[in-house]
All heavy atoms as an XYZ file, in Angstrom:
962
protein
N      50.190    103.835     71.726
C      50.946    102.730     72.264
C      52.452    102.887     71.974
O      53.257    102.569     72.814
C      50.407    101.493     71.580
C      49.089    101.877     70.981
C      49.086    103.344     70.842
N      52.811    103.355     70.767
C      54.230    103.498     70.440
C      54.912    104.549     71.298
O      56.092    104.440     71.592
C      54.412    103.861     68.964
C      54.027    102.710     68.056
O      53.974    101.571     68.507
N      53.763    103.011     66.801
N      54.186    105.569     71.695
C      54.750    106.641     72.501
C      55.203    106.099     73.855
O      56.262    106.449     74.358
C      53.733    107.791     72.683
C      54.255    108.825     73.654
C      53.406    108.413     71.344
N      54.451    105.204     74.451
C      54.827    104.675     75.768
C      56.102    103.844     75.674
O      56.915    103.852     76.586
C      53.685    103.861     76.373
O      53.420    102.727     75.572
N      56.283    103.101     74.579
C      57.520    102.337     74.416
C      58.729    103.264     74.289
O      59.788    102.989     74.834
C      57.442    101.418     73.181
C      56.571    100.224     73.394
C      55.482    100.002     72.576
C      56.848     99.319     74.411
C      54.673     98.895     72.770
C      56.037     98.214     74.608
C      54.943     97.997     73.789
N      58.557    104.361     73.577
C      59.637    105.324     73.431
C      59.987    105.923     74.792
O      61.157    106.049     75.142
C      59.261    106.427     72.415
C      60.282    107.553     72.424
C      59.120    105.838     71.023
N      58.975    106.296     75.556
C      59.208    106.869     76.882
C      59.909    105.902     77.815
O      60.840    106.259     78.531
N      59.477    104.645     77.809
C      60.106    103.625     78.654
C      61.534    103.377     78.183
O      62.462    103.279     78.994
C      59.282    102.311     78.631
C      60.052    101.176     79.306
C      57.942    102.513     79.309
N      61.737    103.309     76.879
C      63.087    103.099     76.339
C      64.022    104.228     76.723
O      65.166    103.994     77.121
N      63.535    105.451     76.632
C      64.360    106.602     77.010
C      64.674    106.571     78.503
O      65.794    106.874     78.916
C      63.663    107.905     76.637
N      63.702    106.200     79.307
C      63.906    106.150     80.757
C      64.966    105.116     81.132
O      65.678    105.270     82.114
C      62.591    105.834     81.465
N      65.074    104.058     80.350
C      66.077    103.023     80.602
C      67.441    103.431     80.040
O      68.461    103.238     80.679
C      65.633    101.682     79.981
C      64.396    101.160     80.723
C      66.770    100.664     80.015
C      63.741     99.979     80.057
N      67.444    104.021     78.861
C      68.697    104.303     78.162
C      69.453    105.516     78.716
O      70.675    105.492     78.769
C      68.422    104.522     76.671
C      67.694    103.386     76.007
S      68.669    102.237     75.102
C      69.666    103.162     74.060
N      68.754    106.565     79.113
C      69.426    107.794     79.543
C      70.370    107.549     80.726
O      71.524    107.958     80.675
C      68.410    108.918     79.835
C      69.064    110.093     80.525
C      67.743    109.364     78.531
N      69.952    106.867     81.791
C      70.901    106.617     82.892
C      72.126    105.812     82.439
O      73.230    106.030     82.926
C      70.078    105.826     83.909
C      68.667    106.186     83.615
C      68.610    106.411     82.131
N      71.931    104.880     81.508
C      73.064    104.106     80.997
C      74.047    104.995     80.245
O      75.260    104.821     80.379
C      72.580    102.968     80.095
C      71.856    101.889     80.870
O      72.077    101.729     82.066
N      70.993    101.159     80.201
N      73.541    105.928     79.456
C      74.415    106.853     78.740
C      75.165    107.756     79.722
O      76.357    108.019     79.555
C      73.628    107.716     77.749
C      73.207    106.986     76.520
C      71.884    106.976     76.119
C      74.133    106.295     75.745
C      71.497    106.295     74.971
C      73.758    105.618     74.603
C      72.429    105.613     74.216
N      74.475    108.216     80.747
C      75.108    109.078     81.743
C      76.212    108.325     82.470
O      77.310    108.829     82.676
C      74.051    109.644     82.720
C      73.135    110.621     81.979
C      74.710    110.317     83.921
C      71.922    111.064     82.764
N      75.928    107.074     82.859
C      76.921    106.258     83.548
C      78.124    105.986     82.647
O      79.276    106.088     83.065
C      76.289    104.953     84.026
C      77.134    104.163     84.971
C      76.425    102.968     85.638
N      75.190    102.497     85.047
C      73.952    102.868     85.410
N      73.787    103.736     86.377
N      72.904    102.368     84.812
N      77.870    105.675     81.379
C      78.966    105.423     80.428
C      79.816    106.685     80.238
O      81.043    106.605     80.163
C      78.408    104.954     79.090
N      79.174    107.819     80.169
C      79.909    109.080     80.042
C      80.797    109.308     81.266
O      81.959    109.689     81.156
C      78.936    110.232     79.863
C      79.615    111.567     79.702
C      78.591    112.635     79.369
N      79.162    113.934     79.657
C      78.541    114.902     80.275
N      77.299    114.748     80.667
N      79.138    116.036     80.508
N      80.249    109.069     82.452
C      81.018    109.220     83.683
C      82.216    108.284     83.724
O      83.305    108.668     84.161
N      82.032    107.051     83.260
C      83.148    106.094     83.223
C      84.218    106.557     82.241
O      85.410    106.437     82.510
C      82.646    104.693     82.837
C      81.944    103.969     83.950
C      82.861    103.621     85.104
O      84.065    103.467     84.965
N      82.276    103.513     86.285
N      83.799    107.085     81.115
C      84.759    107.602     80.137
C      85.547    108.778     80.682
O      86.760    108.876     80.477
N      84.872    109.658     81.418
C      85.549    110.809     82.022
C      86.529    110.357     83.105
O      87.623    110.898     83.227
C      84.525    111.787     82.590
C      83.734    112.484     81.510
C      82.550    113.257     82.054
O      81.905    112.848     83.026
N      82.246    114.383     81.422
N      86.154    109.332     83.866
C      87.055    108.782     84.885
C      88.290    108.176     84.218
O      89.412    108.385     84.682
C      86.327    107.729     85.728
C      87.175    106.976     86.744
C      87.790    107.929     87.770
C      86.340    105.900     87.426
N      88.098    107.458     83.134
C      89.231    106.872     82.406
C      90.164    107.965     81.902
O      91.384    107.847     81.993
C      88.712    106.005     81.240
O      87.922    104.944     81.780
C      89.852    105.427     80.419
N      89.604    109.058     81.387
C      90.435    110.174     80.914
C      91.195    110.815     82.076
O      92.370    111.176     81.930
C      89.564    111.216     80.206
N      90.567    110.935     83.235
C      91.228    111.509     84.403
C      92.387    110.617     84.843
O      93.475    111.100     85.160
C      90.215    111.697     85.529
S      90.871    112.585     86.960
N      92.178    109.300     84.853
C      93.254    108.366     85.202
C      94.408    108.488     84.214
O      95.575    108.465     84.605
C      92.731    106.931     85.209
C      91.797    106.609     86.337
C      91.514    105.124     86.314
C      90.073    104.799     86.456
N      89.807    103.367     86.388
N      94.076    108.635     82.954
C      95.108    108.814     81.930
C      95.904    110.099     82.178
O      97.130    110.115     82.042
C      94.461    108.847     80.542
O      95.421    109.064     79.551
N      95.212    111.167     82.560
C      95.892    112.426     82.900
C      96.897    112.207     84.028
O      98.030    112.686     83.972
C      94.885    113.492     83.341
C      94.049    114.035     82.207
O      94.362    113.855     81.044
N      92.963    114.694     82.562
N      96.477    111.477     85.062
C      97.361    111.227     86.203
C      98.572    110.386     85.793
O      99.691    110.643     86.235
C      96.589    110.549     87.329
C      95.672    111.478     88.113
C      94.668    110.680     88.934
C      96.471    112.406     89.003
N      98.358    109.406     84.939
C      99.491    108.589     84.463
C     100.461    109.447     83.654
O     101.680    109.295     83.771
C      98.986    107.420     83.626
C      98.305    106.351     84.445
C      97.794    105.234     83.556
C      97.064    104.173     84.343
N      96.551    103.107     83.469
N      99.927    110.341     82.839
C     100.792    111.239     82.064
C     101.584    112.173     82.976
O     102.768    112.432     82.736
C      99.979    112.048     81.056
C      99.470    111.205     79.918
O     100.032    110.149     79.615
N      98.395    111.640     79.278
N     100.944    112.671     84.018
C     101.648    113.513     84.987
C     102.751    112.699     85.657
O     103.881    113.172     85.810
C     100.670    114.105     86.026
C      99.767    115.149     85.359
C     101.419    114.708     87.210
C      98.595    115.607     86.210
N     102.441    111.462     86.046
C     103.447    110.587     86.649
C     104.623    110.344     85.724
O     105.784    110.380     86.156
N     104.351    110.144     84.447
C     105.430    109.957     83.468
C     106.273    111.224     83.362
O     107.508    111.155     83.337
C     104.844    109.583     82.093
O     104.125    108.357     82.231
C     105.938    109.428     81.050
N     105.625    112.380     83.332
C     106.354    113.651     83.284
C     107.229    113.837     84.521
O     108.370    114.291     84.422
N     106.701    113.454     85.681
C     107.479    113.567     86.915
C     108.708    112.655     86.881
O     109.795    113.042     87.316
C     106.598    113.230     88.124
C     105.559    114.286     88.493
C     104.514    113.712     89.442
C     106.230    115.500     89.104
N     108.545    111.463     86.359
C     109.673    110.530     86.280
C     110.723    111.017     85.273
O     111.928    110.902     85.527
C     109.193    109.121     85.931
C     108.330    108.481     87.001
C     108.993    108.388     88.372
O     110.228    108.259     88.456
O     108.256    108.451     89.377
N     110.289    111.580     84.163
C     111.242    112.130     83.194
C     112.007    113.306     83.805
O     113.225    113.415     83.631
C     110.527    112.556     81.909
C     110.004    111.381     81.096
S     109.342    111.815     79.460
C     108.155    113.062     79.806
N     111.293    114.168     84.506
C     111.938    115.298     85.188
C     112.987    114.764     86.166
O     114.121    115.243     86.215
C     110.874    116.124     85.921
C     111.416    117.324     86.658
C     111.309    118.591     86.108
C     112.011    117.198     87.913
C     111.786    119.708     86.778
C     112.496    118.310     88.590
C     112.378    119.565     88.020
O     112.854    120.668     88.696
N     112.588    113.778     86.956
C     113.482    113.196     87.956
C     114.748    112.622     87.318
O     115.842    112.767     87.872
C     112.722    112.099     88.711
O     113.574    111.358     89.533
N     114.599    112.009     86.174
C     115.762    111.467     85.459
C     116.736    112.577     85.093
O     117.945    112.409     85.202
C     115.302    110.720     84.188
O     114.453    109.638     84.588
C     116.473    110.181     83.403
N     116.215    113.701     84.685
C     117.065    114.826     84.283
C     117.648    115.601     85.466
O     118.605    116.354     85.299
C     116.283    115.798     83.394
C     116.004    115.221     82.018
O     116.620    114.196     81.652
O     115.158    115.798     81.313
N     117.049    115.450     86.657
C     117.480    116.225     87.821
C     117.949    115.331     88.970
O     117.610    115.554     90.133
C     116.364    117.180     88.278
C     116.154    118.310     87.310
C     115.258    118.198     86.251
C     116.884    119.485     87.432
C     115.081    119.232     85.336
C     116.712    120.527     86.533
C     115.815    120.384     85.487
O     115.647    121.404     84.585
N     118.734    114.328     88.625
C     119.381    113.463     89.632
C     118.427    112.874     90.665
O     118.724    112.840     91.857
C     120.506    114.229     90.342
C     121.576    114.674     89.383
O     121.988    113.904     88.508
N     122.018    115.913     89.512
N     117.281    112.421     90.198
C     116.343    111.759     91.090
C     115.438    112.664     91.880
O     114.644    112.190     92.689
N     115.515    113.963     91.662
C     114.664    114.911     92.392
C     113.426    115.243     91.568
O     113.498    115.382     90.346
C     115.429    116.202     92.716
C     116.612    115.984     93.637
C     116.130    115.464     94.975
C     117.295    115.245     95.923
N     116.880    114.547     97.130
N     112.315    115.397     92.247
C     111.068    115.779     91.602
C     110.894    117.287     91.698
O     111.449    117.922     92.596
C     109.882    115.060     92.257
C     109.946    113.567     92.071
C     110.292    112.731     93.123
C     109.700    113.002     90.828
C     110.367    111.361     92.946
C     109.778    111.630     90.644
C     110.106    110.815     91.703
O     110.187    109.468     91.520
N     110.109    117.870     90.818
C     109.914    119.327     90.865
C     109.150    119.755     92.116
O     108.369    118.979     92.667
C     109.101    119.612     89.597
C     108.385    118.344     89.313
C     109.316    117.246     89.758
N     109.369    120.989     92.529
C     108.665    121.515     93.697
C     107.192    121.781     93.395
O     106.367    121.798     94.292
C     109.341    122.783     94.189
C     110.742    122.536     94.723
C     111.281    123.740     95.449
C     112.718    123.586     95.898
N     113.091    122.347     96.484
N     106.873    122.003     92.114
C     105.475    122.169     91.714
C     105.291    121.622     90.299
O     106.254    121.511     89.530
C     105.028    123.628     91.828
C     105.773    124.537     90.884
O     105.611    124.444     89.659
N     106.599    125.419     91.421
N     104.059    121.280     89.963
C     103.779    120.673     88.653
C     104.042    121.625     87.497
O     104.326    121.179     86.390
C     102.334    120.176     88.587
C     101.991    118.944     89.406
C     100.551    118.523     89.144
C     102.934    117.798     89.127
N     103.971    122.917     87.740
C     104.207    123.890     86.683
C     105.583    123.745     86.054
O     105.774    124.101     84.888
N     106.528    123.189     86.795
C     107.880    123.004     86.267
C     107.957    121.888     85.222
O     108.974    121.740     84.557
C     108.864    122.730     87.416
C     109.050    123.897     88.387
C     109.880    123.474     89.590
C     109.693    125.083     87.684
N     106.888    121.130     85.065
C     106.861    120.081     84.035
C     106.597    120.645     82.640
O     106.865    119.975     81.643
C     105.787    119.033     84.360
C     105.991    118.193     85.612
C     104.824    117.232     85.794
C     107.307    117.440     85.549
N     106.037    121.846     82.581
C     105.706    122.426     81.280
C     106.797    123.395     80.857
O     107.368    124.073     81.701
C     104.355    123.163     81.343
O     104.439    124.238     82.263
C     103.231    122.233     81.721
N     107.109    123.486     79.614
C     106.624    122.711     78.474
C     107.521    121.523     78.114
O     107.241    120.811     77.168
C     106.657    123.733     77.336
C     107.886    124.542     77.643
C     107.946    124.616     79.156
N     108.591    121.271     78.882
C     109.551    120.238     78.480
C     109.066    118.808     78.678
O     109.472    117.920     77.930
C     110.873    120.435     79.227
C     111.554    121.724     78.834
O     111.368    122.226     77.726
N     112.320    122.293     79.747
N     108.238    118.569     79.680
C     107.812    117.206     79.985
C     106.338    116.980     79.700
O     105.927    115.877     79.373
C     108.141    116.868     81.446
C     109.607    117.085     81.718
C     110.056    118.262     82.317
C     110.550    116.154     81.333
C     111.402    118.483     82.535
C     111.909    116.362     81.545
C     112.321    117.538     82.143
O     113.651    117.749     82.349
N     105.540    118.002     79.854
C     104.129    118.007     79.460
C     103.873    119.314     78.725
O     104.369    120.360     79.145
C     103.209    117.957     80.685
C     103.216    116.700     81.548
C     102.358    116.929     82.790
C     102.704    115.511     80.770
N     103.111    119.252     77.663
C     102.792    120.482     76.940
C     102.055    121.454     77.860
O     102.286    122.648     77.855
C     101.951    120.143     75.713
C     101.680    121.310     74.801
C     100.916    120.897     73.585
N     100.019    119.800     73.956
C      99.494    118.922     73.132
N      99.729    118.990     71.869
N      98.712    117.963     73.562
N     101.129    120.916     78.657
C     100.391    121.705     79.640
C      99.904    120.761     80.730
O      99.851    119.550     80.524
C      99.210    122.437     79.002
C      98.218    121.507     78.365
C      97.132    122.219     77.579
O      97.289    123.405     77.274
O      96.114    121.564     77.268
N      99.560    121.301     81.873
C      98.959    120.478     82.929
C      97.516    120.222     82.487
O      96.775    121.169     82.192
C      98.999    121.191     84.299
C     100.442    121.558     84.677
C      98.361    120.300     85.371
C     101.417    120.408     84.773
N      97.106    118.958     82.420
C      95.775    118.657     81.885
C      94.645    119.081     82.820
O      94.867    119.375     83.994
C      95.809    117.134     81.718
C      96.830    116.662     82.682
C      97.843    117.763     82.803
N      93.446    119.073     82.276
C      92.237    119.368     83.034
C      91.463    118.082     83.262
O      91.386    117.240     82.372
C      91.333    120.329     82.260
C      91.899    121.699     82.058
C      90.920    122.615     81.327
O      89.901    122.124     80.782
O      91.181    123.818     81.305
N      90.867    117.943     84.441
C      89.942    116.839     84.669
C      88.734    117.085     83.760
O      88.185    118.185     83.763
C      89.505    116.794     86.129
S      88.112    115.668     86.420
N      88.316    116.078     82.993
C      87.198    116.293     82.070
C      85.868    116.592     82.764
O      85.007    117.231     82.172
C      87.117    114.996     81.275
C      87.878    113.996     82.059
C      88.869    114.740     82.888
N      85.702    116.174     83.994
C      84.460    116.469     84.710
C      84.489    117.897     85.239
O      83.541    118.662     85.055
C      84.242    115.483     85.887
C      83.026    115.880     86.709
C      84.094    114.068     85.374
N      85.585    118.270     85.892
C      85.685    119.604     86.504
C      85.902    120.701     85.461
O      85.567    121.848     85.692
C      86.820    119.628     87.520
N      86.503    120.342     84.325
C      86.790    121.342     83.298
C      87.909    122.291     83.697
O      87.993    123.401     83.194
N      88.760    121.851     84.618
C      89.893    122.664     85.067
C      90.992    121.739     85.578
O      90.772    120.543     85.774
C      89.470    123.649     86.150
C      88.988    122.983     87.427
C      88.579    123.988     88.508
N      88.176    123.296     89.715
C      89.004    122.846     90.648
N      90.305    123.016     90.542
N      88.544    122.215     91.715
N      92.137    122.308     85.838
C      93.258    121.569     86.423
C      92.938    121.299     87.894
O      92.895    122.218     88.701
C      94.543    122.397     86.278
C      95.703    121.897     87.124
O      95.629    120.754     87.641
O      96.673    122.647     87.263
N      92.687    120.053     88.222
C      92.411    119.655     89.609
C      93.615    118.963     90.237
O      93.519    118.452     91.350
C      91.211    118.693     89.665
O      91.506    117.551     88.856
C      89.944    119.360     89.184
N      94.725    118.936     89.527
C      95.889    118.165     89.961
C      96.946    119.021     90.661
O      97.516    118.593     91.667
C      96.513    117.439     88.768
C      95.491    116.718     87.917
C      95.149    117.188     86.658
C      94.832    115.592     88.389
C      94.205    116.538     85.875
C      93.877    114.936     87.623
C      93.565    115.419     86.367
O      92.621    114.785     85.618
N      97.196    120.213     90.134
C      98.274    121.057     90.658
C      98.097    121.338     92.144
O      99.057    121.274     92.920
C      98.353    122.376     89.867
O      98.697    122.050     88.515
C      99.381    123.314     90.435
N      96.872    121.632     92.568
C      96.630    121.975     93.974
C      96.889    120.798     94.918
O      97.132    121.003     96.107
C      95.200    122.495     94.159
C      94.136    121.450     93.844
C      92.748    122.030     93.673
O      92.544    122.804     92.726
O      91.867    121.692     94.487
N      96.840    119.574     94.416
C      97.015    118.413     95.284
C      98.453    117.884     95.312
O      98.789    117.076     96.165
C      96.095    117.277     94.831
O      96.565    116.702     93.616
N      99.285    118.325     94.399
C     100.649    117.792     94.285
C     101.458    118.101     95.539
O     101.465    119.227     96.027
C     101.335    118.402     93.062
C     102.782    117.990     92.900
C     103.110    116.695     92.556
C     103.807    118.903     93.094
C     104.448    116.309     92.393
C     105.139    118.541     92.937
C     105.445    117.233     92.588
O     106.758    116.867     92.436
N     102.116    117.066     96.055
C     102.999    117.276     97.200
C     104.159    116.291     97.161
O     104.046    115.200     96.616
C     102.243    117.189     98.515
C     101.802    115.807     98.912
C     100.997    115.837    100.221
N     100.901    114.539    100.837
C     100.043    113.594    100.489
N      99.199    113.794     99.502
N     100.021    112.431    101.120
N     105.243    116.720     97.737
C     106.428    115.891     97.901
C     106.589    115.570     99.373
O     106.326    116.425    100.221
C     107.675    116.647     97.436
C     107.846    116.855     95.949
C     109.058    117.751     95.694
C     108.018    115.530     95.235
N     107.008    114.363     99.654
C     107.293    113.997    101.034
C     108.655    113.348    101.091
O     109.033    112.607    100.181
C     106.227    113.043    101.565
C     104.888    113.709    101.735
C     103.877    112.838    102.455
O     104.203    111.703    102.859
O     102.747    113.306    102.617
N     109.388    113.621    102.166
C     110.696    112.977    102.308
C     110.508    111.464    102.472
O     109.450    111.007    102.900
C     111.279    113.614    103.560
C     110.147    114.261    104.264
C     109.063    114.495    103.269
N     111.513    110.720    102.142
C     111.404    109.267    102.254
C     111.235    108.816    103.704
O     111.720    109.460    104.630
C     112.732    108.778    101.682
C     113.656    109.929    101.829
C     112.820    111.160    101.720
N     110.506    107.741    103.881
C     110.316    107.188    105.224
C     111.163    105.936    105.437
O     111.215    105.409    106.531
C     108.835    106.824    105.452
O     108.420    105.917    104.429
C     107.969    108.067    105.426
N     111.828    105.482    104.375
C     112.590    104.236    104.468
C     114.092    104.460    104.600
O     114.874    103.528    104.450
C     112.291    103.349    103.262
C     112.695    103.989    101.947
O     113.225    105.126    101.959
O     112.491    103.354    100.894
N     114.502    105.691    104.864
C     115.915    105.978    105.026
C     116.653    106.248    103.726
O     117.828    106.580    103.733
N     115.965    106.127    102.591
C     116.613    106.402    101.302
C     116.665    107.914    101.078
O     116.146    108.687    101.864
C     115.862    105.720    100.157
O     114.636    106.377     99.917
N     117.277    108.303     99.992
C     117.377    109.731     99.693
C     116.329    110.160     98.661
O     116.376    111.264     98.169
C     118.775    110.057     99.175
O     119.006    109.329     97.986
N     115.388    109.295     98.348
C     114.402    109.573     97.308
C     113.130    110.148     97.888
O     112.531    109.578     98.785
C     114.070    108.294     96.541
C     115.289    107.634     95.994
C     115.910    106.534     96.496
C     116.047    108.033     94.861
N     117.011    106.229     95.746
C     117.123    107.132     94.729
C     115.927    109.076     93.947
C     118.058    107.238     93.719
C     116.864    109.177     92.942
C     117.913    108.266     92.835
N     112.705    111.292     97.361
C     111.415    111.861     97.747
C     110.303    111.015     97.128
O     110.520    110.280     96.165
C     111.270    113.290     97.212
C     112.189    114.268     97.912
O     112.555    114.025     99.068
O     112.531    115.291     97.286
N     109.119    111.131     97.695
C     107.932    110.467     97.157
C     106.935    111.559     96.805
O     106.730    112.487     97.583
C     107.318    109.492     98.187
C     106.067    108.837     97.631
C     108.334    108.439     98.598
N     106.310    111.449     95.636
C     105.314    112.443     95.242
C     103.918    111.851     95.291
O     103.735    110.641     95.156
C     105.602    113.006     93.846
C     105.492    111.999     92.738
C     104.262    111.706     92.155
C     106.614    111.340     92.260
C     104.152    110.771     91.139
C     106.518    110.415     91.237
C     105.278    110.132     90.687
O     105.175    109.205     89.691
N     102.951    112.727     95.506
C     101.543    112.371     95.518
C     100.786    113.428     94.727
O     101.063    114.619     94.846
C     100.997    112.359     96.949
C     101.653    111.337     97.838
C     102.806    111.648     98.546
C     101.128    110.055     97.961
C     103.424    110.710     99.357
C     101.742    109.112     98.770
C     102.884    109.442     99.465
O     103.487    108.514    100.258
N      99.812    112.981     93.956
C      98.948    113.905     93.211
C      97.595    113.214     93.029
O      97.536    111.988     92.879
C      99.595    114.320     91.854
C      99.802    113.143     90.941
C      98.797    115.411     91.172
N      96.517    113.975     93.105
C      95.191    113.393     92.895
C      94.257    114.400     92.220
O      94.574    115.575     92.116
C      94.585    112.895     94.209
C      94.338    113.964     95.225
N      95.178    114.184     96.287
C      93.351    114.883     95.349
C      94.723    115.171     97.018
N      93.605    115.621     96.468
N      93.125    113.891     91.797
C      92.071    114.738     91.242
C      91.307    115.316     92.430
O      90.606    114.593     93.136
C      91.148    113.915     90.340
S      89.823    114.877     89.594
N      91.471    116.614     92.675
C      90.885    117.258     93.857
C      89.398    117.486     93.686
O      88.954    117.992     92.664
C      91.563    118.612     94.096
O      92.930    118.436     94.336
N      88.650    117.103     94.701
C      87.215    117.337     94.703
C      86.415    116.063     94.521
O      86.957    114.969     94.397
N      85.116    116.221     94.486
C      84.180    115.097     94.343
C      83.740    114.964     92.892
O      82.553    114.886     92.593
C      82.986    115.307     95.264
N      84.709    114.930     91.989
C      84.398    114.961     90.562
C      83.891    113.642     89.997
O      83.214    113.640     88.975
C      85.647    115.399     89.791
C      86.117    116.759     90.228
O      85.331    117.691     90.272
N      87.381    116.876     90.576
N      84.207    112.526     90.645
C      83.860    111.227     90.076
C      82.963    110.409     90.997
O      82.880    109.190     90.860
C      85.147    110.466     89.742
C      86.047    111.226     88.824
N      85.767    111.399     87.488
C      87.194    111.913     89.061
C      86.718    112.145     86.941
N      87.588    112.477     87.872
N      82.270    111.070     91.917
C      81.407    110.344     92.844
C      80.211    109.701     92.141
O      79.696    108.695     92.616
C      80.905    111.265     93.976
O      80.264    112.399     93.401
C      82.054    111.705     94.871
N      79.795    110.245     90.993
C      78.654    109.668     90.283
C      78.951    108.284     89.712
O      78.037    107.553     89.355
C      78.155    110.606     89.180
C      79.181    110.878     88.102
O      80.401    110.780     88.391
O      78.782    111.194     86.963
N      80.214    107.892     89.651
C      80.585    106.543     89.208
C      81.220    105.760     90.360
O      81.962    104.808     90.146
C      81.503    106.560     87.960
C      80.719    107.001     86.733
C      82.724    107.415     88.171
N      80.942    106.187     91.599
C      81.342    105.422     92.769
C      82.759    105.644     93.265
O      83.256    104.863     94.064
N      83.415    106.709     92.813
C      84.782    106.995     93.255
C      84.718    108.059     94.345
O      84.073    109.084     94.171
C      85.649    107.469     92.061
C      87.048    107.844     92.505
C      85.698    106.385     90.988
N      85.384    107.827     95.489
C      85.325    108.812     96.564
C      86.002    110.134     96.201
O      86.822    110.171     95.269
C      86.061    108.129     97.726
C      86.729    106.942     97.173
C      86.165    106.651     95.832
N      85.695    111.207     96.929
C      86.360    112.495     96.671
C      87.880    112.364     96.758
O      88.406    111.544     97.508
C      85.820    113.393     97.786
C      84.509    112.783     98.152
C      84.698    111.305     97.987
N      88.559    113.183     95.971
C      90.020    113.233     95.914
C      90.652    111.953     95.368
O      91.792    111.626     95.690
C      90.620    113.613     97.271
C      90.165    114.981     97.705
O      90.015    115.890     96.895
N      89.911    115.139     98.985
N      89.922    111.257     94.542
C      90.428    110.104     93.798
C      89.963    110.258     92.365
O      88.975    110.937     92.116
C      89.890    108.789     94.366
C      90.648    108.331     95.579
C      90.271    108.746     96.849
C      91.760    107.510     95.457
C      90.969    108.346     97.965
C      92.471    107.105     96.569
C      92.067    107.518     97.821
O      92.764    107.126     98.918
N      90.631    109.656     91.437
C      91.801    108.802     91.531
C      93.033    109.602     91.943
O      93.058    110.822     91.875
C      91.951    108.229     90.128
C      91.301    109.217     89.237
C      90.203    109.835     90.044
N      94.058    108.859     92.379
C      95.308    109.489     92.763
C      96.472    108.721     92.143
O      96.294    107.630     91.601
C      95.447    109.529     94.292
O      95.622    108.234     94.816
N      97.638    109.317     92.240
C      98.838    108.706     91.674
C     100.000    109.075     92.577
O     100.085    110.205     93.060
C      99.083    109.241     90.259
C      99.998    108.389     89.418
C      99.478    107.421     88.571
C     101.370    108.542     89.478
C     100.313    106.624     87.797
C     102.212    107.752     88.702
C     101.669    106.799     87.863
O     102.496    106.001     87.112
N     100.871    108.116     92.840
C     102.050    108.430     93.630
C     103.239    107.629     93.143
O     103.091    106.656     92.400
C     101.790    108.231     95.131
C     101.622    106.781     95.513
O     102.549    105.986     95.441
N     100.404    106.423     95.928
N     104.403    108.057     93.550
C     105.648    107.469     93.085
C     105.931    106.081     93.618
O     106.837    105.413     93.125
N     105.188    105.629     94.607
C     105.414    104.295     95.162
C     104.451    103.262     94.567
O     104.859    102.169     94.225
C     105.224    104.326     96.687
C     106.216    105.229     97.395
S     107.919    104.660     97.275
C     107.853    103.250     98.324
N     103.177    103.621     94.452
C     102.155    102.658     94.022
C     101.676    102.862     92.591
O     101.047    101.986     92.027
C     100.927    102.756     94.934
C     101.217    102.499     96.397
C     100.036    102.876     97.262
O      99.871    104.068     97.559
O      99.259    101.969     97.611
N     101.901    104.035     92.036
C     101.330    104.352     90.734
C      99.896    104.794     90.909
O      99.569    105.525     91.849
N      99.013    104.333     90.048
C      97.605    104.744     90.072
C      96.865    104.080     91.230
O      96.952    102.869     91.403
C      96.920    104.381     88.753
C      95.481    104.831     88.580
C      95.392    106.349     88.544
C      94.886    104.224     87.329
N      96.149    104.888     92.001
C      95.305    104.393     93.089
C      93.895    104.860     92.776
O      93.625    106.060     92.733
C      95.773    104.929     94.468
C      94.883    104.397     95.582
C      97.230    104.573     94.711
N      92.999    103.907     92.563
C      91.661    104.264     92.107
C      90.704    104.579     93.241
O      89.763    105.332     93.068
C      91.105    103.164     91.228
C      91.978    102.975     89.985
C      91.379    102.024     88.984
O      90.168    102.097     88.752
O      92.145    101.221     88.426
N      90.894    103.987     94.424
C      89.985    104.219     95.558
C      90.745    104.086     96.851
O      91.550    103.272     97.029
C      88.837    103.221     95.598
C      88.084    103.164     94.314
C      87.023    102.093     94.345
N      86.603    101.867     92.982
C      85.579    102.467     92.404
N      84.860    103.288     93.086
N      85.267    102.217     91.173
């Protein structure tokens, strides 16, 4: 009788642990994007409002290294980074960066999210 309770308990608990782990990894990925955004803003301050042409220019002065998405186990941000000219007539470029791939779909986040940009900040979905 005790064995069946253990089996039922494990069947209930394991998915909860997996979901909690996925949420923690998503939180870490969002934190990575915020740190990249902070590095981009610091760079921009030092370069008269201009953002770098690639994320690699943030290291080592603004970020020690480009972080890795905890789910993918690699840098999923550099490949997505892009600059776009302003659409409002200003002289300020806008940057966009996201976690490339379907890394967080197990916690309900669509592919290529979360993202971060210079206009809205963190965009979760």
